[in-house]
N, C-alpha and C positions, 0 to 999 in steps of 0.2 A: 570587366569579365563577369559573366553571369554565373553565379554559383550553381553547382549541380543540384538537381532535385533529389530529395530524400525519399519521397513516396513514389516508388516505381510501381508499375502494374503488377510485377511479381510479388512485391511486398504486400500490396493491397490484397491480392488473391490469397496470400499466405495467412493474413490476419483476419479477413472478413469472416464474421460469424463464429469466431473462436469462443469456446467455453472451456473452463477448467474447474474441476470439482475436487475439493480436498475434504476428507472426513477425518476428524481426530481419531486416534487409535483407542481412546478411552474417554470416559466422562471427564469433565473439567477438574473436579475435585476441590476440596477446601484448601489443600496445600497450594495449588496453583493460584487460587484467589488471594490467599494470604501473601504469598511471595510477591505477586505482581503489585498488590496494594503497598506493601512495605518498600519494594524497590522503587516505586514511583512517589514515595513520600505521602501516601494517602492513608492516614490513620483512622479513617471513618469506621466506627465500630460495626456498621452494616456489613463491612467486608471481613471483619476480624472476630466478631463475637456472635455465635449462633443464638444465644439467649436474647441479646439486644436486637438482632435481626427479627426474631420471632415476635418480640414485643412490639415491633414496628410493622407487623403484617406480612412478613416474609416467612416461608417455611424453613429457611436456613440462611446462612450468609449469602450475600450477592456479590457478583464480580464488579470491580470498577468498570464502567461502561466500555472503555476502549479495549479491554482485554479480549473480548470476543473478536475484535478486528485484527488481531495479530496472527494472521494466517500462517506466517512462517513458523509458528510454534508447533504446528502439526502437519505442514505440507510435506515435510521430508525431502525438500529440494536441496541439492548441493549448492554451495556458494558459487556465484558467477565470477567473472574475471575481476570484479571490483570487491569481491568478498561478501556480497549481499546474498543471504541464503533464502530469499523470499520469492514470491511470485512475480515474474517479469515478462511473461509472454514469449521469452526466448528471442527478443528483438536484439539484434546486434548490428549497430550502424557505426562502422569505423569512421573516425573523424568527427564524432559528435561527443557531447557530454550529456549525461542524463540528469535531469532536474525534476524533483517532485513538484508538480504544478499545484497540488492541493487535494484535499479530501473533504467531503461533506458527509457527515454521518447522520443517520436517523435511527434511534433506538426505540424498539417496540415493546420490549418487556425486560425486566431484570434477568440476568443470566445467573443460574445457580450451580452448585457443585455437581448436581446430577445430570446436567445437560451434556449431551453428546453433540458436538458442534460440527456442522457441515458448512463449508464456504463454497458458494457457487459463483465463480467469476464469469462475466460475459463482457467481451470486448464490444463497446457500443459505437465507437467511431475512431477513425484514424484520418486526420487531415493534415495538410501542410500549410504553413503560414510563413511569413517573413518577419524576422525580428526588426526592431528599430534600427539595427546596424546593417540591415540588408542581408542577413544570413538566413538560410532556410532552417525551419524548425518543424519537426514532426510533433503533432499533438495527439496523444493516445488517451482516449477516455474509456473507462470501464466501470461496470457496476458489479457489486458483490452483494449477494443475499446470504446472510448467516442464519441458519436454521437449526433447530433441535427437533427431530421428528418432523411433524408437519407444521410446527410453529415458527413463524418468522421472528427472529430475535433482534436483528439489526440489519441496516443496509449501509453501504459505503459507495459513494460516487468518487472515483479517483481520476486524477489527471496527471500524466507523466509527459514531460517534454524531452525531446532529443534535439539538442541545439548544435548546429554545425559549428566547428571551431574555425576561427578566422585563419586564413592561410598565413603562414609565417611572414610572407612579404607584405601583408596588409597591417601587421602589428608595428606601431611606431617604435623606433629604436630610442633607447634612453639617450638623453643629451649628455655625452661624456664630459662636456665642459662645465656643467653646472654642479654646484655644491651647496649643501644646506648651510 
């Protein structure tokens, strides 16, 4: 039996050229930088001590690099059906599981407490492939530019996979006669 296609013309039309823009409601702030650094176990004084940061050429503390990429901290989006409160393009494909395929970050300059961050996400491609098990898989790629004013802070290339679940009759049954 041939599995159904995930990428319909309707879905392709819905997603093609999509852009989403999220601007933080306030500047990042020292507290957010400190809390993120401590929560991730990063005790680098560049993130915690303004005097140390200034002595090393920065005007103030700087954020751990990936803090700027946490769009869900200011996107204000409600949690989806899996409890994830972040940016998802609103893709709902029943009978699939969602898997993060990877991220590739480029950091252009340190982010400081006075930066007001805007994340501009652009859907760059949606393709369908087949897994090694013969199941359809939707591959969604997007690009995000994080800016403060006109300055590019960081970029994120993200891949998310929507993998069809195997039909129940294709899943091998446990051998009830075997024991460990």
